[in-house]
Backbone and ligand atoms as CSV (ligand in chain L), in Angstrom:
chain,resi,resn,atom,element,x,y,z
A,1,MET,N,N,-12.695,26.715,5.210
A,1,MET,CA,C,-12.399,25.485,5.946
A,1,MET,C,C,-11.607,25.808,7.208
A,2,LYS,N,N,-11.903,25.046,8.233
A,2,LYS,CA,C,-11.291,25.323,9.524
A,2,LYS,C,C,-10.253,24.269,9.872
A,3,GLN,N,N,-9.449,24.572,10.879
A,3,GLN,CA,C,-8.519,23.580,11.411
A,3,GLN,C,C,-9.310,22.430,12.026
A,4,VAL,N,N,-8.686,21.238,12.081
A,4,VAL,CA,C,-9.317,20.133,12.798
A,4,VAL,C,C,-8.316,19.603,13.832
A,5,THR,N,N,-8.840,19.137,14.950
A,5,THR,CA,C,-7.990,18.541,15.975
A,5,THR,C,C,-8.295,17.055,16.053
A,6,LEU,N,N,-7.257,16.236,15.943
A,6,LEU,CA,C,-7.395,14.778,16.037
A,6,LEU,C,C,-6.439,14.317,17.134
A,7,HIS,N,N,-6.964,13.651,18.142
A,7,HIS,CA,C,-6.158,13.303,19.326
A,7,HIS,C,C,-5.460,14.582,19.831
A,8,ASP,N,N,-4.113,14.543,19.879
A,8,ASP,CA,C,-3.343,15.668,20.429
A,8,ASP,C,C,-2.832,16.646,19.372
A,9,LEU,N,N,-3.161,16.424,18.083
A,9,LEU,CA,C,-2.570,17.264,17.031
A,9,LEU,C,C,-3.620,18.089,16.295
A,10,THR,N,N,-3.173,19.252,15.794
A,10,THR,CA,C,-4.055,20.120,15.006
A,10,THR,C,C,-3.591,20.099,13.552
A,11,PHE,N,N,-4.569,20.087,12.647
A,11,PHE,CA,C,-4.276,20.030,11.211
A,11,PHE,C,C,-4.983,21.182,10.505
A,12,GLU,N,N,-4.326,21.712,9.457
A,12,GLU,CA,C,-4.922,22.827,8.712
A,12,GLU,C,C,-5.205,22.415,7.269
A,13,PRO,N,N,-6.197,23.081,6.623
A,13,PRO,CA,C,-6.541,22.729,5.247
A,13,PRO,C,C,-5.317,22.811,4.339
A,14,PHE,N,N,-5.187,21.847,3.437
A,14,PHE,CA,C,-3.987,21.763,2.597
A,14,PHE,C,C,-4.357,21.558,1.119
A,15,ILE,N,N,-5.131,20.501,0.812
A,15,ILE,CA,C,-5.519,20.244,-0.583
A,15,ILE,C,C,-7.044,20.117,-0.623
A,16,SER,N,N,-7.677,20.941,-1.467
A,16,SER,CA,C,-9.143,20.981,-1.479
A,16,SER,C,C,-9.735,19.760,-2.186
A,17,ALA,N,N,-11.020,19.526,-1.929
A,17,ALA,CA,C,-11.728,18.416,-2.582
A,17,ALA,C,C,-11.729,18.602,-4.099
A,18,ALA,N,N,-11.817,19.866,-4.565
A,18,ALA,CA,C,-11.822,20.124,-6.018
A,18,ALA,C,C,-10.480,19.772,-6.642
A,19,GLU,N,N,-9.386,20.125,-5.973
A,19,GLU,CA,C,-8.042,19.788,-6.489
A,19,GLU,C,C,-7.847,18.269,-6.530
A,20,ILE,N,N,-8.330,17.597,-5.491
A,20,ILE,CA,C,-8.217,16.131,-5.450
A,20,ILE,C,C,-8.990,15.553,-6.627
A,21,ASP,N,N,-10.203,16.055,-6.838
A,21,ASP,CA,C,-11.065,15.521,-7.890
A,21,ASP,C,C,-10.400,15.659,-9.261
A,22,SER,N,N,-9.800,16.801,-9.545
A,22,SER,CA,C,-9.202,16.956,-10.882
A,22,SER,C,C,-7.940,16.111,-11.014
A,23,THR,N,N,-7.214,15.911,-9.917
A,23,THR,CA,C,-6.026,15.046,-9.974
A,23,THR,C,C,-6.438,13.598,-10.247
A,24,VAL,N,N,-7.482,13.145,-9.554
A,24,VAL,CA,C,-7.944,11.759,-9.743
A,24,VAL,C,C,-8.468,11.582,-11.177
A,25,ALA,N,N,-9.169,12.588,-11.695
A,25,ALA,CA,C,-9.687,12.505,-13.069
A,25,ALA,C,C,-8.540,12.392,-14.069
A,26,SER,N,N,-7.484,13.125,-13.838
A,26,SER,CA,C,-6.347,13.081,-14.764
A,26,SER,C,C,-5.639,11.722,-14.693
A,27,LEU,N,N,-5.509,11.150,-13.508
A,27,LEU,CA,C,-4.902,9.806,-13.379
A,27,LEU,C,C,-5.773,8.769,-14.098
A,28,ALA,N,N,-7.089,8.874,-13.917
A,28,ALA,CA,C,-8.017,7.917,-14.548
A,28,ALA,C,C,-7.916,8.012,-16.070
A,29,ALA,N,N,-7.794,9.238,-16.591
A,29,ALA,CA,C,-7.711,9.420,-18.047
A,29,ALA,C,C,-6.429,8.784,-18.595
A,30,GLN,N,N,-5.330,8.933,-17.853
A,30,GLN,CA,C,-4.058,8.330,-18.302
A,30,GLN,C,C,-4.151,6.810,-18.294
A,31,ILE,N,N,-4.769,6.253,-17.262
A,31,ILE,CA,C,-4.909,4.787,-17.162
A,31,ILE,C,C,-5.824,4.284,-18.285
A,32,ASP,N,N,-6.922,4.984,-18.518
A,32,ASP,CA,C,-7.828,4.640,-19.630
A,32,ASP,C,C,-7.061,4.547,-20.944
A,33,ASN,N,N,-6.253,5.552,-21.155
A,33,ASN,CA,C,-5.524,5.667,-22.406
A,33,ASN,C,C,-4.468,4.566,-22.564
A,34,ASP,N,N,-3.732,4.286,-21.495
A,34,ASP,CA,C,-2.596,3.350,-21.573
A,34,ASP,C,C,-3.012,1.881,-21.498
A,35,TYR,N,N,-4.153,1.568,-20.904
A,35,TYR,CA,C,-4.500,0.160,-20.622
A,35,TYR,C,C,-5.677,-0.369,-21.436
A,36,ARG,N,N,-6.083,0.376,-22.474
A,36,ARG,CA,C,-7.205,-0.083,-23.300
A,36,ARG,C,C,-6.916,-1.475,-23.847
A,37,GLY,N,N,-7.854,-2.396,-23.664
A,37,GLY,CA,C,-7.690,-3.756,-24.195
A,37,GLY,C,C,-6.865,-4.675,-23.323
A,38,ARG,N,N,-6.401,-4.198,-22.163
A,38,ARG,CA,C,-5.512,-5.020,-21.319
A,38,ARG,C,C,-6.148,-5.490,-20.000
A,39,ASN,N,N,-7.353,-5.059,-19.689
A,39,ASN,CA,C,-8.067,-5.464,-18.462
A,39,ASN,C,C,-7.156,-5.542,-17.226
A,40,PRO,N,N,-6.525,-4.437,-16.843
A,40,PRO,CA,C,-5.572,-4.505,-15.725
A,40,PRO,C,C,-6.234,-4.898,-14.394
A,41,ILE,N,N,-5.404,-5.416,-13.487
A,41,ILE,CA,C,-5.858,-5.638,-12.101
A,41,ILE,C,C,-5.348,-4.468,-11.265
A,42,LEU,N,N,-6.257,-3.743,-10.616
A,42,LEU,CA,C,-5.848,-2.694,-9.688
A,42,LEU,C,C,-5.744,-3.313,-8.300
A,43,LEU,N,N,-4.557,-3.259,-7.737
A,43,LEU,CA,C,-4.317,-3.842,-6.418
A,43,LEU,C,C,-4.311,-2.692,-5.408
A,44,ILE,N,N,-5.376,-2.627,-4.622
A,44,ILE,CA,C,-5.603,-1.466,-3.755
A,44,ILE,C,C,-5.020,-1.712,-2.367
A,45,VAL,N,N,-4.190,-0.777,-1.937
A,45,VAL,CA,C,-3.492,-0.940,-0.660
A,45,VAL,C,C,-4.334,-0.301,0.449
A,46,LEU,N,N,-4.904,-1.153,1.284
A,46,LEU,CA,C,-5.737,-0.698,2.405
A,46,LEU,C,C,-4.860,-0.373,3.610
A,47,ASN,N,N,-5.262,0.473,4.554
A,47,ASN,CA,C,-6.579,1.068,4.543
A,47,ASN,C,C,-6.628,2.382,3.771
A,48,GLY,N,N,-5.509,3.114,3.794
A,48,GLY,CA,C,-5.501,4.523,3.382
A,48,GLY,C,C,-6.032,4.807,1.988
A,49,ALA,N,N,-5.835,3.860,1.029
A,49,ALA,CA,C,-6.199,4.144,-0.371
A,49,ALA,C,C,-7.666,3.917,-0.669
A,50,PHE,N,N,-8.476,3.590,0.345
A,50,PHE,CA,C,-9.840,3.160,0.006
A,50,PHE,C,C,-10.694,4.255,-0.637
A,51,ILE,N,N,-10.524,5.501,-0.210
A,51,ILE,CA,C,-11.355,6.562,-0.811
A,51,ILE,C,C,-10.792,6.965,-2.178
A,52,PHE,N,N,-9.476,7.110,-2.260
A,52,PHE,CA,C,-8.836,7.409,-3.552
A,52,PHE,C,C,-9.224,6.338,-4.571
A,53,ALA,N,N,-9.130,5.070,-4.183
A,53,ALA,CA,C,-9.434,3.974,-5.106
A,53,ALA,C,C,-10.901,4.005,-5.531
A,54,ALA,N,N,-11.789,4.283,-4.584
A,54,ALA,CA,C,-13.223,4.300,-4.899
A,54,ALA,C,C,-13.521,5.382,-5.935
A,55,ASP,N,N,-12.884,6.538,-5.797
A,55,ASP,CA,C,-13.094,7.614,-6.778
A,55,ASP,C,C,-12.416,7.270,-8.103
A,56,LEU,N,N,-11.183,6.757,-8.021
A,56,LEU,CA,C,-10.421,6.450,-9.241
A,56,LEU,C,C,-11.140,5.414,-10.104
A,57,VAL,N,N,-11.581,4.318,-9.504
A,57,VAL,CA,C,-12.164,3.232,-10.325
A,57,VAL,C,C,-13.485,3.673,-10.962
A,58,ARG,N,N,-14.175,4.632,-10.345
A,58,ARG,CA,C,-15.422,5.104,-10.951
A,58,ARG,C,C,-15.173,6.128,-12.053
A,59,LYS,N,N,-13.949,6.655,-12.130
A,59,LYS,CA,C,-13.610,7.575,-13.229
A,59,LYS,C,C,-12.944,6.826,-14.388
A,60,ILE,N,N,-12.378,5.660,-14.126
A,60,ILE,CA,C,-11.786,4.848,-15.204
A,60,ILE,C,C,-12.953,4.248,-15.993
A,61,THR,N,N,-12.847,4.274,-17.315
A,61,THR,CA,C,-13.976,3.767,-18.116
A,61,THR,C,C,-13.682,2.420,-18.780
A,62,ILE,N,N,-12.409,2.004,-18.857
A,62,ILE,CA,C,-12.091,0.703,-19.465
A,62,ILE,C,C,-12.383,-0.413,-18.451
A,63,PRO,N,N,-12.560,-1.668,-18.907
A,63,PRO,CA,C,-12.797,-2.760,-17.958
A,63,PRO,C,C,-11.557,-3.017,-17.101
A,64,ILE,N,N,-11.775,-3.112,-15.784
A,64,ILE,CA,C,-10.672,-3.388,-14.846
A,64,ILE,C,C,-11.131,-4.428,-13.841
A,65,ARG,N,N,-10.156,-5.071,-13.198
A,65,ARG,CA,C,-10.468,-5.951,-12.074
A,65,ARG,C,C,-9.826,-5.357,-10.819
A,66,LEU,N,N,-10.380,-5.711,-9.666
A,66,LEU,CA,C,-9.883,-5.134,-8.409
A,66,LEU,C,C,-9.474,-6.225,-7.444
A,67,ASP,N,N,-8.415,-5.950,-6.675
A,67,ASP,CA,C,-8.093,-6.799,-5.537
A,67,ASP,C,C,-7.478,-5.911,-4.456
A,68,PHE,N,N,-7.326,-6.442,-3.262
A,68,PHE,CA,C,-6.977,-5.608,-2.114
A,68,PHE,C,C,-5.880,-6.260,-1.272
A,69,ILE,N,N,-5.017,-5.423,-0.724
A,69,ILE,CA,C,-4.074,-5.917,0.281
A,69,ILE,C,C,-4.092,-4.941,1.445
A,70,LYS,N,N,-4.004,-5.490,2.640
A,70,LYS,CA,C,-3.973,-4.621,3.822
A,70,LYS,C,C,-2.573,-4.687,4.398
A,71,ILE,N,N,-1.963,-3.534,4.507
A,71,ILE,CA,C,-0.566,-3.487,4.947
A,71,ILE,C,C,-0.338,-2.163,5.658
A,72,SER,N,N,0.583,-2.127,6.628
A,72,SER,CA,C,0.888,-0.835,7.233
A,72,SER,C,C,2.282,-0.822,7.807
A,73,SER,N,N,2.904,0.364,7.767
A,73,SER,CA,C,4.233,0.512,8.362
A,73,SER,C,C,4.268,1.745,9.249
A,74,TYR,N,N,3.097,2.379,9.427
A,74,TYR,CA,C,3.056,3.632,10.177
A,74,TYR,C,C,2.510,3.445,11.591
A,75,LYS,N,N,3.135,4.134,12.527
A,75,LYS,CA,C,2.602,4.242,13.887
A,75,LYS,C,C,2.604,5.727,14.201
A,76,GLY,N,N,1.464,6.307,14.524
A,76,GLY,CA,C,1.401,7.755,14.781
A,76,GLY,C,C,1.734,8.510,13.515
A,77,THR,N,N,2.749,9.378,13.573
A,77,THR,CA,C,3.089,10.177,12.395
A,77,THR,C,C,4.419,9.742,11.774
A,78,GLU,N,N,4.949,8.580,12.131
A,78,GLU,CA,C,6.245,8.124,11.626
A,78,GLU,C,C,6.152,6.770,10.955
A,79,SER,N,N,6.931,6.591,9.876
A,79,SER,CA,C,7.038,5.287,9.221
A,79,SER,C,C,7.996,4.438,10.049
A,80,THR,N,N,7.599,3.191,10.355
A,80,THR,CA,C,8.483,2.331,11.150
A,80,THR,C,C,9.432,1.555,10.248
A,81,GLY,N,N,9.102,1.454,8.950
A,81,GLY,CA,C,9.922,0.682,8.021
A,81,GLY,C,C,9.673,-0.811,8.135
A,82,LYS,N,N,8.893,-1.238,9.137
A,82,LYS,CA,C,8.606,-2.659,9.342
A,82,LYS,C,C,7.178,-2.924,8.855
A,83,MET,N,N,7.037,-3.876,7.930
A,83,MET,CA,C,5.724,-4.098,7.329
A,83,MET,C,C,4.866,-5.021,8.179
A,84,ASP,N,N,3.655,-4.587,8.384
A,84,ASP,CA,C,2.670,-5.379,9.099
A,84,ASP,C,C,1.629,-5.774,8.057
A,85,GLU,N,N,1.702,-7.038,7.605
A,85,GLU,CA,C,0.867,-7.464,6.477
A,85,GLU,C,C,-0.292,-8.297,7.005
A,86,HIS,N,N,-1.496,-7.854,6.769
A,86,HIS,CA,C,-2.643,-8.542,7.357
A,86,HIS,C,C,-3.225,-9.597,6.435
A,87,PHE,N,N,-3.261,-9.344,5.152
A,87,PHE,CA,C,-3.632,-10.406,4.218
A,87,PHE,C,C,-3.163,-10.066,2.821
A,88,LEU,N,N,-3.026,-11.099,2.020
A,88,LEU,CA,C,-2.546,-10.916,0.659
A,88,LEU,C,C,-3.693,-11.023,-0.319
A,89,TRP,N,N,-3.506,-10.425,-1.473
A,89,TRP,CA,C,-4.502,-10.514,-2.534
A,89,TRP,C,C,-4.753,-11.970,-2.907
A,90,LYS,N,N,-5.928,-12.204,-3.520
A,90,LYS,CA,C,-6.323,-13.557,-3.882
A,90,LYS,C,C,-6.007,-13.873,-5.344
A,91,SER,N,N,-5.864,-12.841,-6.173
A,91,SER,CA,C,-5.686,-13.080,-7.607
A,91,SER,C,C,-4.352,-13.748,-7.890
A,92,ASN,N,N,-4.340,-14.573,-8.940
A,92,ASN,CA,C,-3.073,-15.059,-9.474
A,92,ASN,C,C,-2.597,-13.990,-10.451
A,93,LEU,N,N,-1.433,-13.413,-10.181
A,93,LEU,CA,C,-1.002,-12.250,-10.969
A,93,LEU,C,C,-0.128,-12.634,-12.166
A,94,GLU,N,N,0.119,-13.921,-12.335
A,94,GLU,CA,C,0.990,-14.341,-13.438
A,94,GLU,C,C,0.412,-13.873,-14.789
A,95,GLY,N,N,1.246,-13.177,-15.562
A,95,GLY,CA,C,0.841,-12.724,-16.896
A,95,GLY,C,C,-0.125,-11.546,-16.892
A,96,GLU,N,N,-0.447,-11.007,-15.704
A,96,GLU,CA,C,-1.426,-9.913,-15.622
A,96,GLU,C,C,-0.737,-8.544,-15.635
A,97,HIS,N,N,-1.506,-7.540,-16.037
A,97,HIS,CA,C,-1.046,-6.148,-15.951
A,97,HIS,C,C,-1.564,-5.590,-14.627
A,98,VAL,N,N,-0.643,-5.298,-13.730
A,98,VAL,CA,C,-1.014,-4.898,-12.368
A,98,VAL,C,C,-0.741,-3.404,-12.171
A,99,ILE,N,N,-1.709,-2.723,-11.564
A,99,ILE,CA,C,-1.491,-1.327,-11.141
A,99,ILE,C,C,-1.705,-1.273,-9.631
A,100,ILE,N,N,-0.660,-0.949,-8.900
A,100,ILE,CA,C,-0.773,-0.807,-7.443
A,100,ILE,C,C,-1.382,0.567,-7.151
A,101,VAL,N,N,-2.412,0.593,-6.295
A,101,VAL,CA,C,-3.079,1.866,-5.961
A,101,VAL,C,C,-2.745,2.220,-4.506
A,102,GLU,N,N,-1.914,3.247,-4.340
A,102,GLU,CA,C,-1.458,3.689,-3.018
A,102,GLU,C,C,-1.998,5.084,-2.728
A,103,ASP,N,N,-2.314,5.359,-1.470
A,103,ASP,CA,C,-2.737,6.699,-1.090
A,103,ASP,C,C,-1.574,7.680,-1.174
A,104,ILE,N,N,-0.495,7.339,-0.461
A,104,ILE,CA,C,0.622,8.277,-0.365
A,104,ILE,C,C,1.921,7.479,-0.315
A,105,VAL,N,N,2.911,7.951,-1.041
A,105,VAL,CA,C,4.222,7.308,-1.012
A,105,VAL,C,C,5.173,8.256,-0.295
A,106,ASP,N,N,5.775,7.737,0.767
A,106,ASP,CA,C,6.639,8.541,1.638
A,106,ASP,C,C,8.081,8.071,1.405
A,107,THR,N,N,8.592,7.170,2.236
A,107,THR,CA,C,9.955,6.647,1.995
A,107,THR,C,C,9.984,5.721,0.780
A,108,GLY,N,N,8.844,5.099,0.462
A,108,GLY,CA,C,8.781,4.136,-0.645
A,108,GLY,C,C,8.981,2.697,-0.178
A,109,HIS,N,N,9.234,2.479,1.124
A,109,HIS,CA,C,9.477,1.114,1.618
A,109,HIS,C,C,8.263,0.206,1.387
A,110,THR,N,N,7.062,0.719,1.635
A,110,THR,CA,C,5.855,-0.102,1.466
A,110,THR,C,C,5.738,-0.557,0.014
A,111,LEU,N,N,5.944,0.382,-0.884
A,111,LEU,CA,C,5.816,0.099,-2.312
A,111,LEU,C,C,6.872,-0.887,-2.779
A,112,ASN,N,N,8.086,-0.689,-2.314
A,112,ASN,CA,C,9.180,-1.554,-2.715
A,112,ASN,C,C,8.935,-2.990,-2.256
A,113,TYR,N,N,8.442,-3.112,-1.028
A,113,TYR,CA,C,8.112,-4.417,-0.461
A,113,TYR,C,C,7.022,-5.091,-1.301
A,114,LEU,N,N,6.008,-4.314,-1.647
A,114,LEU,CA,C,4.896,-4.855,-2.442
A,114,LEU,C,C,5.339,-5.261,-3.845
A,115,LYS,N,N,6.171,-4.423,-4.445
A,115,LYS,CA,C,6.644,-4.712,-5.806
A,115,LYS,C,C,7.408,-6.035,-5.835
A,116,GLU,N,N,8.204,-6.291,-4.800
A,116,GLU,CA,C,8.936,-7.564,-4.731
A,116,GLU,C,C,7.983,-8.739,-4.626
A,117,LYS,N,N,6.980,-8.600,-3.763
A,117,LYS,CA,C,5.981,-9.666,-3.582
A,117,LYS,C,C,5.254,-9.942,-4.889
A,118,ILE,N,N,4.842,-8.887,-5.551
A,118,ILE,CA,C,4.084,-9.022,-6.798
A,118,ILE,C,C,4.978,-9.591,-7.897
A,119,GLY,N,N,6.204,-9.079,-7.962
A,119,GLY,CA,C,7.147,-9.529,-8.995
A,119,GLY,C,C,7.391,-11.031,-8.934
A,120,SER,N,N,7.343,-11.610,-7.727
A,120,SER,CA,C,7.601,-13.045,-7.586
A,120,SER,C,C,6.492,-13.884,-8.227
A,121,GLN,N,N,5.362,-13.256,-8.562
A,121,GLN,CA,C,4.275,-13.987,-9.243
A,121,GLN,C,C,4.334,-13.820,-10.767
A,122,HIS,N,N,5.368,-13.177,-11.269
A,122,HIS,CA,C,5.606,-13.007,-12.716
A,122,HIS,C,C,4.447,-12.354,-13.471
A,123,PRO,N,N,4.037,-11.165,-13.048
A,123,PRO,CA,C,3.016,-10.426,-13.821
A,123,PRO,C,C,3.604,-9.942,-15.147
A,124,ALA,N,N,2.726,-9.594,-16.101
A,124,ALA,CA,C,3.199,-9.062,-17.391
A,124,ALA,C,C,3.785,-7.660,-17.191
A,125,SER,N,N,3.183,-6.883,-16.302
A,125,SER,CA,C,3.712,-5.540,-16.008
A,125,SER,C,C,3.214,-5.089,-14.647
A,126,VAL,N,N,3.990,-4.217,-14.022
A,126,VAL,CA,C,3.579,-3.630,-12.733
A,126,VAL,C,C,3.840,-2.127,-12.786
A,127,GLU,N,N,2.800,-1.335,-12.578
A,127,GLU,CA,C,2.961,0.110,-12.462
A,127,GLU,C,C,2.296,0.546,-11.161
A,128,VAL,N,N,2.494,1.819,-10.828
A,128,VAL,CA,C,1.970,2.329,-9.553
A,128,VAL,C,C,1.185,3.602,-9.808
A,129,THR,N,N,0.035,3.731,-9.142
A,129,THR,CA,C,-0.590,5.046,-9.078
A,129,THR,C,C,-0.717,5.443,-7.609
A,130,CYS,N,N,-0.344,6.684,-7.325
A,130,CYS,CA,C,-0.527,7.186,-5.956
A,130,CYS,C,C,-1.113,8.584,-6.058
A,131,LEU,N,N,-1.923,8.931,-5.067
A,131,LEU,CA,C,-2.496,10.273,-5.062
A,131,LEU,C,C,-1.434,11.296,-4.670
A,132,LEU,N,N,-0.628,10.957,-3.638
A,132,LEU,CA,C,0.361,11.894,-3.120
A,132,LEU,C,C,1.738,11.248,-3.050
A,133,LYS,N,N,2.765,12.068,-3.247
A,133,LYS,CA,C,4.130,11.574,-3.054
A,133,LYS,C,C,4.947,12.654,-2.361
A,134,LYS,N,N,5.808,12.201,-1.425
A,134,LYS,CA,C,6.696,13.146,-0.749
A,134,LYS,C,C,8.092,12.940,-1.335
A,135,PRO,N,N,8.469,13.695,-2.374
A,135,PRO,CA,C,9.729,13.412,-3.083
A,135,PRO,C,C,10.962,13.521,-2.202
A,136,THR,N,N,10.958,14.406,-1.211
A,136,THR,CA,C,12.180,14.553,-0.405
A,136,THR,C,C,12.362,13.396,0.563
A,137,ALA,N,N,11.286,12.641,0.829
A,137,ALA,CA,C,11.392,11.501,1.749
A,137,ALA,C,C,11.665,10.195,0.987
A,138,TYR,N,N,11.410,10.196,-0.328
A,138,TYR,CA,C,11.470,8.968,-1.130
A,138,TYR,C,C,12.905,8.461,-1.236
A,139,LYS,N,N,13.117,7.159,-0.968
A,139,LYS,CA,C,14.471,6.627,-0.866
A,139,LYS,C,C,14.877,5.754,-2.065
A,140,TYR,N,N,14.095,5.770,-3.135
A,140,TYR,CA,C,14.405,4.913,-4.291
A,140,TYR,C,C,14.580,5.778,-5.542
A,141,ASP,N,N,15.172,5.177,-6.599
A,141,ASP,CA,C,15.490,5.953,-7.805
A,141,ASP,C,C,14.394,5.918,-8.862
A,142,ASP,N,N,13.470,4.950,-8.734
A,142,ASP,CA,C,12.524,4.753,-9.831
A,142,ASP,C,C,11.500,5.883,-9.930
A,143,HIS,N,N,10.852,5.911,-11.085
A,143,HIS,CA,C,9.824,6.925,-11.343
A,143,HIS,C,C,8.466,6.227,-11.249
A,144,LEU,N,N,7.516,6.815,-10.538
A,144,LEU,CA,C,6.185,6.211,-10.444
A,144,LEU,C,C,5.341,6.708,-11.614
A,145,ARG,N,N,4.766,5.774,-12.365
A,145,ARG,CA,C,4.132,6.108,-13.641
A,145,ARG,C,C,2.945,7.085,-13.487
A,146,TYR,N,N,2.094,6.825,-12.497
A,146,TYR,CA,C,0.871,7.635,-12.368
A,146,TYR,C,C,0.854,8.302,-10.982
A,147,GLU,N,N,1.565,9.410,-10.931
A,147,GLU,CA,C,1.734,10.107,-9.663
A,147,GLU,C,C,0.799,11.306,-9.628
A,148,GLY,N,N,-0.023,11.444,-8.581
A,148,GLY,CA,C,-0.964,12.556,-8.494
A,148,GLY,C,C,-0.249,13.859,-8.179
A,149,MET,N,N,-0.075,14.158,-6.900
A,149,MET,CA,C,0.546,15.419,-6.497
A,149,MET,C,C,1.788,15.174,-5.656
A,150,SER,N,N,2.808,15.995,-5.880
A,150,SER,CA,C,3.996,15.970,-5.018
A,150,SER,C,C,3.754,16.944,-3.878
A,151,ILE,N,N,4.046,16.513,-2.670
A,151,ILE,CA,C,3.853,17.414,-1.522
A,151,ILE,C,C,5.121,17.476,-0.685
A,152,GLU,N,N,5.198,18.521,0.136
A,152,GLU,CA,C,6.324,18.638,1.065
A,152,GLU,C,C,6.250,17.510,2.089
A,153,ASP,N,N,7.360,17.302,2.778
A,153,ASP,CA,C,7.460,16.188,3.720
A,153,ASP,C,C,6.761,16.541,5.047
A,154,LYS,N,N,5.435,16.627,4.988
A,154,LYS,CA,C,4.624,16.927,6.190
A,154,LYS,C,C,3.620,15.812,6.372
A,155,PHE,N,N,3.204,15.581,7.594
A,155,PHE,CA,C,2.215,14.541,7.869
A,155,PHE,C,C,0.826,15.060,7.514
A,156,VAL,N,N,0.108,14.290,6.693
A,156,VAL,CA,C,-1.218,14.727,6.234
A,156,VAL,C,C,-2.299,13.716,6.620
A,157,VAL,N,N,-3.524,14.204,6.699
A,157,VAL,CA,C,-4.680,13.344,7.007
A,157,VAL,C,C,-5.845,13.738,6.101
A,158,GLY,N,N,-6.848,12.876,6.083
A,158,GLY,CA,C,-8.070,13.153,5.319
A,158,GLY,C,C,-8.102,12.349,4.036
A,159,TYR,N,N,-9.282,12.254,3.425
A,159,TYR,CA,C,-9.468,11.541,2.156
A,159,TYR,C,C,-8.868,10.123,2.254
A,160,GLY,N,N,-9.168,9.451,3.365
A,160,GLY,CA,C,-8.697,8.080,3.565
A,160,GLY,C,C,-7.509,7.948,4.497
A,161,LEU,N,N,-6.753,9.037,4.658
A,161,LEU,CA,C,-5.530,8.980,5.484
A,161,LEU,C,C,-5.850,9.332,6.933
A,162,ASP,N,N,-5.255,8.591,7.863
A,162,ASP,CA,C,-5.602,8.781,9.277
A,162,ASP,C,C,-4.413,9.222,10.121
A,163,TYR,N,N,-4.738,9.706,11.297
A,163,TYR,CA,C,-3.754,9.841,12.368
A,163,TYR,C,C,-4.270,8.976,13.508
A,164,ASN,N,N,-3.578,7.868,13.747
A,164,ASN,CA,C,-4.003,6.905,14.767
A,164,ASN,C,C,-5.512,6.653,14.758
A,165,GLY,N,N,-6.038,6.372,13.560
A,165,GLY,CA,C,-7.432,5.946,13.433
A,165,GLY,C,C,-8.423,7.055,13.125
A,166,LEU,N,N,-8.044,8.293,13.354
A,166,LEU,CA,C,-8.989,9.397,13.096
A,166,LEU,C,C,-8.624,10.159,11.827
A,167,GLY,N,N,-9.635,10.744,11.188
A,167,GLY,CA,C,-9.407,11.667,10.070
A,167,GLY,C,C,-9.654,11.079,8.696
A,168,ARG,N,N,-9.872,9.766,8.593
A,168,ARG,CA,C,-10.046,9.152,7.264
A,168,ARG,C,C,-11.272,9.701,6.540
A,169,ASP,N,N,-12.274,10.121,7.296
A,169,ASP,CA,C,-13.552,10.545,6.715
A,169,ASP,C,C,-13.561,11.995,6.234
A,170,LEU,N,N,-12.499,12.751,6.456
A,170,LEU,CA,C,-12.475,14.147,5.989
A,170,LEU,C,C,-12.447,14.154,4.460
A,171,ASP,N,N,-13.214,15.045,3.831
A,171,ASP,CA,C,-13.327,14.954,2.368
A,171,ASP,C,C,-12.244,15.722,1.619
A,172,SER,N,N,-11.318,16.343,2.354
A,172,SER,CA,C,-10.160,16.966,1.711
A,172,SER,C,C,-8.934,16.648,2.577
A,173,ILE,N,N,-7.764,17.158,2.146
A,173,ILE,CA,C,-6.529,16.777,2.844
A,173,ILE,C,C,-6.026,17.931,3.711
A,174,TYR,N,N,-5.629,17.574,4.915
A,174,TYR,CA,C,-5.144,18.531,5.904
A,174,TYR,C,C,-3.702,18.189,6.248
A,175,LYS,N,N,-2.908,19.237,6.577
A,175,LYS,CA,C,-1.539,18.955,7.019
A,175,LYS,C,C,-1.363,19.364,8.474
A,176,ARG,N,N,-0.390,18.724,9.108
A,176,ARG,CA,C,-0.147,18.987,10.525
A,176,ARG,C,C,0.280,20.448,10.703
A,177,SER,N,N,-0.361,21.152,11.595
A,177,SER,CA,C,-0.028,22.561,11.826
A,177,SER,C,C,1.312,22.701,12.534
A,178,GLY,N,N,2.034,23.732,12.136
A,178,GLY,CA,C,3.261,24.096,12.849
A,178,GLY,C,C,4.413,23.152,12.662
A,179,SER,N,N,4.345,22.221,11.688
A,179,SER,CA,C,5.481,21.305,11.497
A,179,SER,C,C,6.280,21.748,10.284
L,1,5GP,P1,P,6.284,4.539,3.080
L,1,5GP,O1,O,6.452,3.053,3.198
L,1,5GP,O2,O,6.354,5.031,1.641
L,1,5GP,O3,O,7.244,5.296,3.965
L,1,5GP,O4,O,4.866,4.916,3.675
L,1,5GP,C1,C,3.710,4.640,2.971
L,1,5GP,C2,C,2.517,4.490,3.867
L,1,5GP,O5,O,2.670,5.221,5.086
L,1,5GP,C3,C,1.290,5.045,3.205
L,1,5GP,O6,O,0.583,4.049,2.510
L,1,5GP,C4,C,0.490,5.594,4.366
L,1,5GP,O7,O,-0.327,4.583,4.900
L,1,5GP,C5,C,1.527,5.965,5.380
L,1,5GP,N1,N,1.852,7.395,5.298
L,1,5GP,C6,C,2.931,7.972,4.735
L,1,5GP,N2,N,2.911,9.309,4.857
L,1,5GP,C7,C,1.757,9.596,5.507
L,1,5GP,C8,C,1.143,10.834,5.920
L,1,5GP,O8,O,1.630,11.958,5.722
L,1,5GP,N3,N,-0.058,10.702,6.555
L,1,5GP,C9,C,-0.652,9.497,6.794
L,1,5GP,N4,N,-1.821,9.521,7.424
L,1,5GP,N5,N,-0.105,8.319,6.433
L,1,5GP,C10,C,1.091,8.386,5.789
């Protein structure tokens, strides 16, 4: 695999498609096991989680429902901490078992904001699955139930994740070179 250039930045191969696939399979197996008989709602956080979610839901074998929220706090390679919410899910979450599906958890502000919004609808339970987490950047104490891979605090693209609109279509994950 070669480096890729997106806008003004260069990225190098970081996590292979095979590693991603086995991580997603393991998350799906855990969800299958824990949610049998509960028909959870997976709330998919757009845009970045769309490829992770598409792979995850096809590996989960128990009945699930899906809904989507579009939200962003990133500009370029930095989290702004300010949420830009484009639309909210349509489901009534009262009494439901909700699993938030996030691509990557960095500071945790996006997740914390979402958890508060969801909590106000009185779901039966709320858990989180994310493909990637940057533990050194995370600003909260809680443990995420279904965490894929922990990575260093570097800006990554590919497999749904973009740099100013480019890179979402790469089938593996790349990290910013020289950072
Ligand atoms: P947080 O609110 O946890 O700081 O940031 C979470 C969101 O920021 C993610 O859903 C993702 O959209 C974006 N994000 C965080 N880290 C990265 C990264 O390394 N690369 C990309 N492309 N987006 C990121």
